[in-house]
C-alpha positions as CSV (number, residue, x, y, z in Angstrom):
1,M,-8.0,140.9,-22.3
2,P,-11.5,140.2,-21.0
3,S,-13.9,143.2,-20.7
4,P,-15.1,144.3,-17.2
5,G,-17.6,141.8,-15.9
6,S,-16.6,139.0,-18.2
7,T,-14.8,135.7,-17.3
8,D,-11.6,134.7,-18.8
9,A,-11.8,130.9,-19.6
10,R,-8.0,130.6,-19.0
11,S,-8.3,131.9,-15.4
12,P,-8.4,129.2,-12.6
13,L,-10.1,131.8,-10.3
14,D,-13.8,132.4,-10.6
15,R,-13.9,136.1,-10.0
16,S,-17.6,135.9,-9.0
17,A,-16.4,134.0,-5.9
18,V,-14.3,136.9,-4.7
19,T,-16.2,138.8,-2.0
20,S,-13.7,141.5,-1.1
21,Q,-10.0,142.4,-1.2
22,I,-7.3,143.1,1.4
23,T,-3.8,144.4,0.8
24,F,-1.5,143.6,3.7
25,L,1.8,145.5,4.3
26,P,4.4,145.0,7.0
27,T,5.1,147.6,9.6
28,A,7.7,148.2,12.2
29,D,5.3,150.1,14.5
30,L,1.7,149.0,14.5
31,T,0.6,151.6,17.1
32,T,2.0,154.5,15.1
33,T,0.5,153.1,11.9
34,D,-2.9,152.7,13.6
35,A,-2.8,156.3,14.8
36,F,-2.1,157.5,11.3
37,Y,-4.7,155.5,9.5
38,T,-7.5,155.8,12.1
39,G,-6.6,159.3,13.5
40,L,-5.3,161.3,10.6
41,V,-6.8,159.4,7.6
42,G,-10.0,158.5,9.3
43,L,-10.2,154.9,8.2
44,P,-12.3,152.6,10.5
45,M,-10.4,149.7,11.9
46,V,-12.6,146.7,11.3
47,R,-10.5,143.9,12.8
48,D,-7.7,143.8,15.4
49,Q,-5.9,140.5,15.2
50,G,-3.2,141.5,17.7
51,I,-0.2,141.7,15.5
52,C,-2.4,142.7,12.4
53,R,-5.0,145.4,12.0
54,I,-7.4,145.7,9.1
55,Y,-9.0,149.0,8.0
56,A,-11.9,149.6,5.6
57,T,-11.1,151.8,2.7
58,A,-14.4,151.3,0.6
59,P,-17.1,148.7,0.4
60,G,-15.4,145.4,0.0
61,A,-11.9,146.9,0.1
62,Y,-9.5,146.8,3.0
63,L,-5.9,147.7,3.9
64,G,-4.1,145.7,6.6
65,F,-0.8,146.2,8.5
66,C,1.0,143.5,10.4
67,E,3.7,144.1,13.0
68,R,6.8,142.5,11.5
69,G,9.6,144.7,12.9
70,Y,10.2,146.2,9.6
71,A,8.6,148.1,6.7
72,L,9.5,147.5,3.0
73,D,12.8,149.0,1.9
74,V,12.6,152.2,-0.1
75,Q,13.4,150.4,-3.4
76,H,10.4,148.1,-2.8
77,R,7.9,150.7,-1.7
78,V,4.3,150.5,-2.6
79,V,1.8,153.3,-3.1
80,V,-1.5,153.0,-1.3
81,T,-4.0,154.9,-3.4
82,L,-7.4,156.1,-2.1
83,L,-9.8,157.2,-4.7
84,L,-12.1,160.1,-3.6
85,D,-14.0,163.0,-4.9
86,D,-12.4,165.8,-2.9
87,V,-8.6,165.3,-3.2
88,E,-7.9,169.0,-2.3
89,G,-10.1,169.0,0.8
90,A,-8.8,165.6,2.1
91,F,-5.2,166.7,1.4
92,G,-5.7,169.9,3.3
93,R,-7.1,168.2,6.3
94,L,-4.2,165.6,6.3
95,R,-1.6,168.4,5.9
96,D,-3.2,170.5,8.7
97,A,-3.3,167.4,11.0
98,G,0.5,167.0,10.5
99,A,0.8,164.4,7.7
100,A,4.2,164.4,6.0
101,V,3.5,166.2,2.7
102,V,5.2,164.8,-0.4
103,A,3.3,166.5,-3.2
104,E,0.5,169.1,-3.2
105,P,-2.6,168.3,-5.3
106,S,-2.0,168.7,-9.0
107,H,-3.6,167.5,-12.2
108,S,-1.8,165.1,-14.6
109,E,-2.9,165.3,-18.2
110,R,-1.0,162.1,-18.9
111,F,-3.0,160.1,-16.4
112,A,-6.2,162.2,-16.6
113,A,-6.2,162.5,-12.8
114,T,-5.7,164.9,-9.9
115,T,-3.4,163.5,-7.2
116,A,-1.7,164.4,-4.0
117,F,0.8,162.5,-1.8
118,V,1.6,162.2,1.9
119,R,3.9,159.7,3.6
120,D,2.7,157.4,6.3
121,P,4.8,156.5,9.4
122,N,6.2,153.5,7.6
123,G,7.5,155.6,4.7
124,Y,4.8,154.3,2.3
125,L,3.3,156.8,0.0
126,L,-0.4,157.5,0.5
127,E,-1.9,158.8,-2.8
128,L,-5.2,160.7,-2.9
129,Q,-6.6,160.5,-6.4
130,R,-9.5,161.5,-8.5
131,F,-9.8,160.4,-12.1
132,D,-11.2,162.8,-14.6
133,E,-13.4,159.9,-15.7
134,P,-14.3,157.5,-12.9
135,L,-13.3,153.9,-13.2
136,P,-16.1,151.7,-14.5
137,E,-18.1,149.6,-12.0
138,V,-17.4,145.9,-12.5
139,E,-20.2,143.5,-11.7
140,A,-19.7,140.0,-10.5
141,S,-19.9,137.3,-13.2
142,V,-23.0,135.1,-13.1
């Protein structure tokens, strides 16, 4: 496995050409999803494409939802994880604003992280997480 910042000669993708990342998920109700992510979570919507909306989560990282008339079935659920310094404070604000609580903040020795979970209107888990040791910064290959 290549180390952070290195290029794997077997890869057809030049990682240095990647400028940012978006994860798109289907939703049955874009209006309710938008209210959750802009209103409760506080993510800025950076693009409204009509049936799809894109939200900034961090520099160069985005989360998008597209109106498809469905959300993923429970057995195929994904977890949207936001890394932040104040898990407890963010969780408390989301809980107080009416987010559906799944798990209060707790520390996992196994994963060396503090996590809390709420559920978004689509049923997707939104994880708030702080690693004991932050992830390494990865620089673009030259």
